[in-house]
BAFI-3210 file (N, C-alpha, C; in Angstrom, 3 decimals, decimal comma, padded with zeros to 6 digits):
// residues 235
n [1|2|3|4|5|6|7|8|9|10|11|12|13|14|15|16|17|18|19|20|21|22|23|24|25|26|27|28|29|30|31|32|33|34|35|36|37|38|39|40|41|42|43|44|45|46|47|48|49|50|51|52|53|54|55|56|57|58|59|60|61|62|63|64|65|66|67|68|69|70|71|72|73|74|75|76|77|78|79|80|81|82|83|84|85|86|87|88|89|90|91|92|93|94|95|96|97|98|99|100|101|102|103|104|105|106|107|108|109|110|111|112|113|114|115|116|117|118|119|120|121|122|123|124|125|126|127|128|129|130|131|132|133|134|135|136|137|138|139|140|141|142|143|144|145|146|147|148|149|150|151|152|153|154|155|156|157|158|159|160|161|162|163|164|165|166|167|168|169|170|171|172|173|174|175|176|177|178|179|180|181|182|183|184|185|186|187|188|189|190|191|192|193|194|195|196|197|198|199|200|201|202|203|204|205|206|207|208|209|210|211|212|213|214|215|216|217|218|219|220|221|222|223|224|225|226|227|228|229|230|231|232|233|234|235]
n.u [-042,564|-040,957|-038,538|-039,063|-039,615|-037,128|-035,572|-036,864|-036,245|-033,632|-033,565|-034,831|-034,287|-032,140|-033,552|-032,836|-030,498|-027,420|-024,270|-020,859|-018,918|-016,134|-013,571|-013,834|-014,273|-011,850|-010,179|-011,331|-010,812|-008,011|-007,526|-008,784|-007,192|-004,732|-005,377|-005,657|-003,281|-000,977|000,950|001,042|-001,324|-003,265|-003,190|-004,818|-007,197|-008,101|-009,518|-012,058|-012,999|-012,986|-014,894|-017,251|-017,307|-017,772|-020,227|-021,698|-021,929|-023,506|-025,878|-027,054|-027,344|-029,300|-031,407|-032,031|-033,097|-031,464|-029,891|-028,050|-025,319|-022,864|-019,694|-016,248|-013,350|-010,034|-006,584|-005,031|-006,415|-008,344|-011,512|-014,537|-017,820|-020,663|-023,402|-026,397|-028,110|-029,495|-026,975|-026,439|-027,692|-029,561|-029,671|-027,405|-025,427|-025,873|-025,370|-022,708|-021,487|-021,837|-019,915|-017,355|-018,274|-019,596|-018,163|-017,590|-020,158|-021,484|-019,775|-020,118|-022,829|-022,785|-021,349|-023,000|-025,413|-024,607|-024,296|-026,853|-028,330|-029,084|-027,700|-028,353|-030,563|-029,134|-027,070|-028,646|-029,540|-027,053|-026,347|-028,380|-027,696|-025,172|-025,890|-027,498|-025,539|-023,895|-024,375|-023,506|-020,838|-017,741|-015,087|-012,260|-010,893|-012,821|-014,800|-013,527|-013,311|-016,035|-016,763|-015,508|-016,650|-019,464|-020,113|-018,915|-020,353|-022,903|-022,627|-022,102|-024,531|-026,405|-025,660|-026,484|-024,932|-025,168|-023,328|-020,916|-021,666|-021,982|-019,353|-017,964|-019,279|-018,674|-015,861|-015,567|-016,888|-015,170|-012,863|-013,848|-014,409|-011,867|-010,628|-012,072|-011,046|-008,407|-008,777|-009,855|-007,635|-006,120|-007,762|-007,914|-005,483|-005,597|-005,803|-007,008|-009,298|-010,986|-011,515|-013,817|-014,519|-013,603|-015,281|-017,725|-017,327|-017,234|-019,819|-021,437|-020,285|-019,463|-016,726|-014,117|-012,990|-015,069|-016,668|-014,866|-014,724|-017,281|-017,074|-015,154|-016,512|-018,630|-017,171|-015,971|-018,214|-019,122|-016,933|-017,006|-019,425|-018,801|-016,642|-017,957|-019,660|-017,785|-016,387|-018,464|-018,879|-016,418|-016,300]
n.v [028,176|029,918|028,589|026,274|027,492|028,615|026,314|025,171|027,078|026,471|024,092|024,002|024,204|026,589|029,661|030,913|030,541|029,120|029,777|028,977|030,167|030,617|031,612|031,160|028,402|027,446|027,971|026,243|023,788|023,777|023,681|021,238|019,493|019,807|018,671|015,951|015,205|015,954|014,081|014,161|015,570|014,107|011,816|012,421|013,380|011,200|009,704|010,744|009,780|007,063|007,108|007,733|005,483|003,412|004,258|003,974|001,173|000,893|002,494|001,409|-001,171|-000,801|000,079|-002,236|-003,766|-004,688|-004,433|-001,787|-001,784|-000,775|000,960|001,378|003,427|003,285|004,227|003,435|003,817|001,948|000,450|-000,574|-001,661|-002,801|-004,711|-006,342|-009,302|-011,681|-014,051|-014,595|-013,898|-011,406|-008,943|-008,940|-009,057|-006,628|-004,689|-005,224|-004,721|-001,963|-000,303|000,503|001,868|004,014|006,521|007,651|007,887|009,559|011,768|012,640|013,287|015,437|017,415|017,721|018,586|020,968|022,820|023,363|024,627|023,024|022,608|023,028|021,171|018,773|018,962|018,826|016,175|014,870|015,610|014,293|011,599|011,502|012,045|009,836|007,876|008,530|007,483|004,969|004,737|003,136|003,383|005,338|006,961|007,042|008,444|010,925|011,775|012,015|013,999|016,175|016,261|016,506|019,013|020,815|020,385|021,037|023,755|024,847|024,300|025,662|028,452|029,658|030,138|030,387|030,405|029,687|027,169|025,810|025,907|024,373|021,902|021,206|021,067|019,006|016,978|016,564|015,666|013,278|011,777|011,534|010,311|007,941|006,615|006,256|004,542|002,408|001,644|000,446|-001,734|-003,240|-004,443|-006,097|-009,333|-010,735|-012,833|-011,523|-008,990|-006,609|-007,321|-009,954|-011,109|-010,762|-012,422|-014,898|-015,012|-015,082|-016,583|-015,335|-014,152|-012,188|-010,367|-009,477|-008,099|-006,105|-004,817|-003,687|-001,769|-000,068|000,809|002,301|004,314|005,474|006,467|008,345|010,064|011,016|012,475|014,448|015,685|016,715|018,603|020,363|021,282|022,555|024,768|026,076|026,952]
n.w [-025,891|-027,333|-027,236|-028,724|-031,156|-031,709|-031,974|-034,169|-036,123|-036,559|-037,776|-040,233|-043,827|-045,568|-046,682|-049,015|-051,779|-050,870|-051,479|-051,632|-053,208|-055,403|-054,292|-051,455|-051,493|-052,473|-050,310|-048,408|-049,682|-049,575|-046,801|-046,143|-047,645|-046,349|-043,881|-044,444|-045,579|-044,100|-041,950|-038,964|-038,365|-039,708|-038,185|-036,074|-037,245|-038,649|-036,862|-036,940|-039,346|-038,741|-036,718|-038,183|-039,780|-037,855|-036,796|-039,072|-039,272|-036,954|-037,317|-039,654|-038,723|-036,705|-038,324|-039,706|-037,778|-035,713|-032,454|-031,110|-029,103|-028,217|-028,852|-029,841|-030,354|-031,580|-031,180|-033,332|-035,661|-035,973|-035,041|-033,335|-033,513|-031,823|-032,578|-031,760|-032,613|-034,964|-035,842|-038,434|-041,759|-043,703|-042,348|-040,658|-042,603|-043,973|-041,958|-041,391|-043,846|-044,100|-042,924|-044,261|-046,642|-045,442|-044,638|-047,211|-048,350|-046,493|-046,607|-049,297|-049,178|-047,373|-048,803|-051,044|-049,825|-048,621|-050,683|-051,393|-049,521|-047,415|-045,114|-042,376|-041,740|-042,188|-040,321|-038,038|-038,194|-037,940|-035,332|-033,934|-034,391|-033,141|-030,467|-030,003|-030,102|-027,986|-025,372|-025,707|-025,740|-025,209|-024,409|-023,268|-025,173|-027,190|-025,841|-025,543|-028,222|-028,824|-027,010|-028,107|-030,685|-030,322|-028,827|-030,636|-033,028|-032,090|-031,443|-033,965|-035,123|-033,478|-033,349|-035,926|-038,814|-042,029|-044,159|-042,892|-041,900|-044,319|-045,308|-043,375|-043,619|-046,280|-046,126|-044,181|-045,537|-047,735|-046,389|-045,325|-047,642|-048,858|-046,695|-046,655|-048,892|-048,018|-045,849|-047,256|-048,731|-046,753|-045,936|-048,256|-048,349|-046,229|-045,136|-043,163|-041,332|-039,647|-040,608|-042,122|-044,897|-044,761|-042,816|-044,126|-046,337|-045,053|-044,040|-046,300|-048,322|-050,564|-052,352|-050,756|-052,477|-054,092|-052,264|-051,513|-053,960|-054,108|-052,112|-053,233|-055,524|-054,409|-053,122|-055,356|-056,743|-054,881|-054,863|-057,474|-057,400|-055,482|-056,782|-059,039|-057,829|-056,711|-058,983|-060,304|-058,693|-058,852|-061,452]
ca.u [-042,810|-039,797|-037,504|-039,440|-039,454|-035,683|-035,108|-037,411|-035,491|-032,309|-033,750|-035,315|-033,266|-032,003|-034,615|-032,245|-029,350|-026,191|-023,139|-019,581|-018,123|-014,844|-012,484|-014,045|-014,124|-010,416|-009,662|-011,812|-010,058|-006,641|-007,558|-009,100|-006,006|-003,735|-005,811|-005,507|-001,940|000,032|000,858|000,632|-002,727|-004,086|-003,257|-005,961|-008,396|-008,580|-010,492|-013,388|-013,380|-013,309|-016,173|-018,323|-017,301|-018,438|-021,627|-022,338|-022,346|-024,545|-027,132|-027,645|-027,762|-030,583|-032,414|-032,430|-033,704|-030,507|-029,736|-026,711|-025,008|-021,656|-018,634|-014,976|-012,365|-008,679|-005,613|-004,391|-007,377|-009,355|-012,626|-015,423|-019,198|-021,349|-024,861|-026,883|-029,192|-029,126|-025,569|-026,380|-028,854|-029,393|-029,413|-025,998|-024,619|-026,020|-024,696|-021,262|-021,044|-022,045|-018,830|-016,418|-018,908|-020,222|-017,507|-017,738|-021,559|-021,760|-019,012|-020,793|-024,083|-022,480|-020,987|-024,203|-026,378|-024,080|-024,501|-028,277|-028,985|-029,585|-026,709|-028,997|-031,195|-028,127|-026,446|-029,609|-029,455|-025,761|-026,456|-029,245|-026,928|-024,143|-026,554|-027,909|-024,357|-023,134|-024,528|-022,985|-019,382|-017,177|-013,659|-011,896|-010,604|-014,103|-015,468|-012,846|-013,730|-017,434|-016,813|-015,111|-017,562|-020,817|-020,232|-018,584|-021,505|-024,030|-022,379|-022,288|-025,963|-027,185|-025,342|-026,645|-024,335|-025,345|-022,086|-019,963|-022,127|-021,658|-017,905|-017,574|-019,792|-017,883|-014,544|-015,699|-017,226|-013,951|-012,010|-014,423|-014,257|-010,451|-010,380|-012,645|-010,064|-007,253|-009,199|-009,984|-006,292|-005,693|-008,528|-007,617|-004,271|-005,863|-006,290|-007,451|-010,688|-011,778|-011,826|-015,197|-014,706|-013,410|-016,524|-018,760|-017,060|-017,623|-021,271|-022,178|-019,523|-019,066|-015,320|-013,841|-012,693|-016,332|-017,061|-013,955|-015,106|-018,446|-016,584|-014,478|-017,523|-019,332|-016,235|-015,795|-019,426|-019,115|-015,882|-017,518|-020,417|-018,107|-015,896|-018,897|-020,112|-016,679|-016,126|-019,568|-018,676|-015,199|-016,457]
ca.v [028,332|030,554|027,564|025,437|028,293|028,740|025,026|025,039|027,955|025,892|022,800|024,161|024,600|028,016|030,151|031,279|029,721|029,357|029,405|029,344|030,982|030,003|031,914|030,443|026,973|027,165|027,929|024,997|022,703|023,802|023,212|019,807|018,800|019,812|017,763|014,543|014,941|016,102|012,888|014,365|016,000|012,979|010,879|012,805|013,527|009,878|009,200|011,166|008,823|005,823|007,329|007,600|004,067|002,617|004,666|003,374|-000,157|000,999|003,034|000,412|-002,269|-000,437|000,153|-003,585|-004,463|-005,130|-003,478|-001,207|-001,821|-000,038|001,055|001,930|003,888|003,029|005,173|002,929|004,055|000,903|000,632|-001,734|-001,390|-004,047|-004,776|-007,667|-009,818|-012,962|-014,109|-014,672|-013,306|-010,159|-007,843|-008,997|-008,709|-005,193|-003,891|-005,438|-004,058|-000,508|000,475|001,155|002,880|005,115|007,834|008,185|008,273|010,726|012,890|013,133|013,906|016,740|018,363|017,964|019,354|022,305|023,706|023,527|025,251|022,004|022,361|022,978|019,865|017,720|019,089|018,310|014,719|014,459|015,752|013,223|010,352|011,598|011,899|008,437|007,045|008,983|006,592|003,651|004,841|002,090|003,573|006,720|007,681|007,274|009,517|012,182|012,155|012,446|015,265|017,213|016,300|016,938|020,468|021,536|020,296|021,760|025,195|025,187|024,203|026,647|029,792|029,342|030,981|029,482|030,303|028,904|025,788|025,230|025,719|023,248|020,660|020,868|020,630|017,694|016,016|016,252|014,853|011,945|011,048|011,152|009,342|006,660|005,969|005,829|003,347|001,322|001,175|-000,449|-002,987|-004,026|-005,212|-006,917|-010,670|-011,408|-013,277|-010,631|-007,731|-006,577|-008,196|-011,335|-011,540|-010,851|-013,621|-016,054|-015,013|-015,236|-017,395|-014,479|-013,817|-010,844|-009,499|-008,885|-007,102|-004,964|-004,108|-002,839|-000,609|000,818|001,412|003,341|005,427|006,128|007,240|009,502|010,977|011,670|013,465|015,564|016,382|017,479|019,750|021,312|021,909|023,454|026,008|026,744|027,500]
ca.w [-027,326|-027,940|-027,395|-029,857|-032,368|-031,958|-032,494|-035,517|-037,026|-036,798|-038,433|-041,605|-044,807|-045,848|-047,561|-050,299|-052,169|-050,108|-052,325|-051,035|-054,115|-055,713|-053,347|-050,195|-051,726|-052,586|-048,936|-047,811|-050,303|-049,058|-045,412|-046,156|-048,141|-045,275|-042,818|-044,813|-046,106|-043,049|-041,100|-037,563|-038,312|-040,132|-037,076|-035,235|-038,065|-039,106|-035,886|-037,404|-040,388|-038,042|-036,031|-039,169|-040,155|-036,820|-036,729|-040,240|-038,812|-035,933|-037,847|-040,549|-037,870|-036,090|-039,383|-040,118|-036,649|-034,708|-031,355|-031,029|-027,673|-027,851|-029,850|-029,378|-031,322|-031,111|-031,708|-034,559|-036,735|-035,989|-034,126|-033,260|-033,101|-031,481|-032,748|-031,375|-033,427|-035,566|-036,227|-039,882|-042,387|-044,447|-041,428|-040,246|-043,784|-044,244|-040,932|-041,544|-045,082|-044,093|-042,322|-045,176|-047,498|-044,696|-044,770|-048,564|-048,546|-045,656|-047,149|-050,500|-048,745|-046,768|-049,865|-051,849|-049,040|-048,325|-051,816|-051,672|-048,378|-046,504|-044,058|-041,058|-041,513|-042,120|-039,005|-037,065|-038,257|-037,379|-033,878|-033,428|-034,407|-032,101|-029,173|-029,936|-029,873|-026,822|-024,217|-026,064|-025,758|-024,366|-024,145|-022,954|-026,415|-027,845|-025,099|-025,874|-029,576|-028,764|-026,267|-029,061|-031,829|-029,974|-028,610|-031,863|-033,935|-031,490|-031,584|-035,382|-035,388|-032,721|-033,856|-037,340|-039,839|-043,159|-044,935|-042,112|-041,915|-045,626|-045,380|-042,521|-044,193|-047,462|-045,668|-043,550|-046,576|-048,485|-045,521|-045,212|-048,903|-048,979|-045,637|-047,063|-049,770|-047,221|-045,116|-048,219|-049,045|-045,677|-045,901|-049,452|-048,063|-045,046|-045,493|-041,946|-041,324|-038,808|-041,282|-042,625|-046,066|-044,343|-042,163|-045,164|-047,125|-044,238|-043,877|-047,563|-049,280|-051,680|-052,092|-050,240|-053,616|-054,540|-051,268|-051,665|-055,180|-053,814|-051,361|-054,183|-056,393|-053,643|-052,933|-056,653|-057,022|-053,973|-055,333|-058,692|-056,997|-054,833|-057,819|-059,860|-057,036|-056,572|-060,283|-060,612|-057,935|-059,295|-062,806]
c.u [-041,616|-038,690|-037,811|-039,292|-037,974|-035,119|-035,599|-036,652|-034,136|-032,373|-034,106|-034,174|-033,214|-033,077|-034,090|-031,073|-028,134|-025,018|-021,839|-018,824|-016,743|-013,750|-012,629|-013,822|-012,652|-009,783|-010,061|-011,037|-008,639|-006,579|-007,808|-007,894|-004,935|-004,095|-005,544|-004,106|-000,885|-000,079|000,454|-000,843|-003,641|-004,225|-004,409|-007,252|-008,957|-009,573|-011,917|-013,891|-013,766|-014,638|-017,343|-018,437|-018,096|-019,914|-022,402|-022,813|-023,578|-025,892|-027,807|-028,120|-029,114|-031,697|-032,895|-032,906|-032,743|-030,424|-028,274|-026,350|-023,742|-020,654|-017,391|-014,174|-010,984|-007,705|-004,948|-005,316|-008,446|-010,472|-013,493|-016,787|-019,899|-022,851|-025,291|-028,103|-028,782|-027,685|-025,382|-027,613|-028,558|-029,068|-027,963|-025,094|-024,674|-025,263|-023,182|-020,730|-020,984|-020,849|-017,955|-017,077|-019,382|-019,492|-017,674|-019,163|-021,886|-021,023|-019,666|-022,099|-023,832|-022,168|-022,207|-025,185|-025,912|-024,348|-025,947|-029,056|-029,528|-028,607|-027,374|-029,719|-030,193|-027,401|-027,359|-029,571|-028,164|-025,770|-027,291|-028,483|-025,867|-024,744|-026,996|-026,721|-023,649|-023,205|-023,990|-021,458|-018,793|-015,659|-013,383|-011,641|-011,906|-014,844|-014,855|-013,279|-015,161|-017,577|-016,387|-016,164|-018,926|-020,924|-019,904|-019,733|-022,686|-023,855|-022,592|-023,772|-026,733|-026,923|-025,312|-026,082|-024,288|-024,084|-021,065|-020,376|-021,773|-020,164|-017,465|-018,045|-019,010|-016,504|-014,590|-016,028|-016,010|-013,019|-012,532|-014,240|-012,801|-010,097|-010,940|-011,677|-008,854|-007,585|-009,343|-008,620|-005,789|-006,442|-008,266|-006,367|-004,463|-006,459|-006,841|-008,931|-011,579|-012,085|-013,248|-015,380|-014,492|-014,651|-017,631|-018,577|-017,485|-019,141|-022,004|-021,552|-019,216|-017,642|-015,128|-013,512|-013,952|-016,776|-016,166|-014,314|-016,323|-018,028|-015,962|-015,496|-018,283|-018,429|-016,028|-017,013|-019,484|-018,093|-016,339|-018,517|-019,760|-017,328|-016,787|-019,374|-019,002|-016,408|-017,224|-019,389|-017,474|-015,353|-016,998]
c.v [028,961|029,543|026,692|026,192|028,414|027,444|024,828|025,876|027,363|024,532|022,955|024,541|026,119|028,440|030,541|030,376|030,114|028,861|029,861|030,335|030,380|030,331|031,168|028,943|026,592|027,083|026,624|023,801|022,623|023,268|021,708|018,992|018,708|018,803|016,299|014,200|014,989|014,936|013,160|014,754|014,846|011,950|011,165|012,791|012,174|009,267|009,604|010,195|007,489|005,940|007,140|006,146|003,238|002,990|004,179|001,958|-000,050|001,429|002,026|-000,794|-002,008|-000,432|-001,223|-004,419|-005,009|-004,079|-003,063|-001,061|-001,065|000,037|001,682|002,402|003,664|003,973|004,727|003,016|002,970|001,235|-000,608|-001,291|-002,726|-003,879|-006,207|-008,045|-011,164|-012,945|-014,227|-013,980|-011,950|-008,985|-007,790|-008,603|-007,201|-004,348|-004,046|-004,694|-002,545|000,301|001,215|002,138|004,115|006,449|008,458|008,677|009,528|011,951|013,487|013,833|015,296|017,782|018,721|018,866|020,785|023,284|023,991|024,094|024,274|021,692|022,188|021,648|018,727|017,762|018,569|016,788|014,186|014,533|014,633|011,900|010,369|011,432|010,456|007,546|007,358|007,995|005,192|003,664|003,831|002,206|005,053|007,524|007,996|008,419|010,873|012,679|012,680|013,787|016,432|017,373|016,881|018,436|021,273|021,537|021,096|023,271|025,651|025,197|025,344|028,072|029,723|030,436|030,115|029,322|029,451|027,435|025,104|024,962|024,491|021,925|020,245|020,360|019,245|016,625|015,599|015,357|013,421|011,133|010,615|010,113|007,971|005,893|005,475|004,586|002,148|000,754|000,186|-001,777|-003,844|-004,883|-006,184|-008,261|-011,417|-011,764|-012,341|-009,292|-007,781|-007,444|-009,666|-011,901|-011,707|-012,098|-014,875|-016,158|-015,425|-016,203|-016,633|-014,016|-012,378|-009,872|-008,786|-007,800|-005,871|-004,138|-003,216|-001,606|000,418|001,529|002,529|004,555|006,189|006,985|008,487|010,533|011,725|012,763|014,688|016,368|017,241|018,726|020,807|022,033|022,884|024,793|026,784|027,380|028,928]
c.w [-028,030|-028,186|-028,606|-031,176|-032,735|-032,530|-033,929|-036,533|-037,390|-037,478|-039,905|-042,547|-044,972|-046,847|-048,936|-050,608|-051,352|-050,947|-051,667|-051,908|-054,264|-054,702|-052,017|-050,368|-051,846|-051,204|-048,249|-048,370|-049,753|-047,625|-045,361|-046,628|-047,061|-044,186|-043,163|-045,302|-045,013|-042,071|-039,644|-037,431|-038,680|-039,006|-036,133|-036,048|-038,487|-038,130|-036,259|-038,468|-039,746|-037,302|-036,994|-039,630|-039,135|-036,679|-037,954|-039,910|-037,906|-036,514|-038,764|-039,741|-037,231|-037,138|-039,829|-038,928|-035,616|-033,592|-031,259|-029,557|-027,286|-028,986|-029,238|-030,582|-030,729|-031,819|-032,990|-035,769|-036,800|-035,006|-034,137|-032,773|-032,884|-031,706|-032,453|-032,224|-033,979|-036,066|-037,731|-040,451|-043,006|-043,534|-040,986|-041,410|-044,041|-043,234|-041,022|-042,761|-044,935|-043,624|-043,319|-046,141|-046,756|-044,838|-046,155|-048,798|-047,757|-046,189|-048,375|-050,142|-048,162|-047,839|-050,696|-051,104|-048,813|-049,452|-052,132|-050,486|-047,353|-045,380|-042,693|-040,819|-041,387|-040,776|-037,900|-037,029|-037,663|-035,859|-033,275|-033,361|-033,317|-030,709|-028,956|-029,572|-028,558|-025,667|-024,500|-026,206|-024,779|-024,177|-023,921|-024,227|-027,164|-027,172|-025,431|-027,247|-029,564|-028,043|-027,149|-030,151|-031,465|-029,713|-029,864|-032,846|-033,411|-031,637|-033,021|-035,734|-034,719|-033,217|-035,382|-038,230|-041,096|-044,000|-044,209|-042,076|-043,227|-045,763|-044,587|-043,116|-045,432|-047,056|-045,048|-044,578|-047,390|-047,671|-045,441|-046,496|-049,100|-047,919|-045,966|-047,964|-048,992|-046,408|-046,055|-048,598|-048,010|-045,719|-047,132|-049,255|-046,903|-045,478|-044,279|-042,025|-040,530|-039,438|-041,823|-043,870|-045,730|-043,680|-043,190|-046,027|-046,361|-044,110|-045,147|-048,565|-050,572|-051,407|-051,609|-051,356|-054,096|-053,559|-051,340|-052,894|-054,927|-053,023|-052,301|-055,073|-055,671|-053,460|-054,237|-056,994|-056,149|-054,427|-056,577|-058,333|-056,374|-055,869|-058,694|-059,130|-056,940|-057,886|-060,660|-059,911|-058,450|-060,668|-062,762]
res [m|d|v|f|r|a|i|g|d|r|v|v|p|a|t|g|e|v|a|l|g|a|p|r|l|v|v|v|l|a|v|a|l|a|l|v|v|a|p|p|v|w|g|v|v|r|l|v|v|t|l|v|h|e|l|g|h|a|v|v|g|v|l|v|g|r|s|f|t|g|f|v|l|r|g|d|m|s|g|h|a|v|t|r|g|p|v|r|g|a|g|r|v|a|s|t|w|a|g|y|p|a|p|a|i|v|g|a|l|l|v|w|a|a|g|r|g|w|a|a|p|v|l|t|g|c|l|a|v|l|l|f|a|l|v|r|v|r|s|l|l|t|a|v|v|m|v|v|a|l|p|g|s|a|a|l|w|w|w|r|d|e|t|l|q|s|q|v|l|v|g|l|g|l|v|l|v|v|g|a|w|r|h|l|g|a|v|l|e|d|r|s|a|g|s|d|p|g|v|l|a|a|l|t|r|v|p|r|l|v|w|n|a|t|f|v|l|v|a|a|a|a|t|w|l|v|g|a|e|v|l|k|t|l|r]
***
């Protein structure tokens, strides 16, 4: 019973308001900026953005009735998630579309939740997704990323420090939103048939320009939400 009570205490939202405050938020902003601007650091951090991208394919695929069989991350920022199901249809379109918007959506959710005391439930959900994906790892680099992400997330979740959780979620959310734009910059220049917008165009006969526009719109909405949350705290 004590174990179940301890787990329950780490799942529920904070009882009071958890605010970072302007000074702490400035530090988080500076760290997040350094992570996405410094080329050597970004070379590592971008794998987190790719991880969220691939898990976006996987989670949406499962939600629409497809089976998630494996995924890989590559050092060149690319990755691949495999879901099995009908080769055409709405489910295939939804799971294919979900990759590029995923980092922006997840990033905005993290920032929004952190300011409202919902860091613990969100961390619980993130842990559940990581555990779900762990047995579907299909490369050494992917395994390394998961070995870092899972214990780090679990420690942040178990030793519940609401302020620290909020700081980490805001920082990660900012990295994901900026990373989403960087990934979008790459796919907008990609004209290959194997890219997500290329596959979507082949599946639906809707031009890749339209699919790229939906990615940009989602990223813009996520950026607006994050910007509003940050400005509200800095005022």
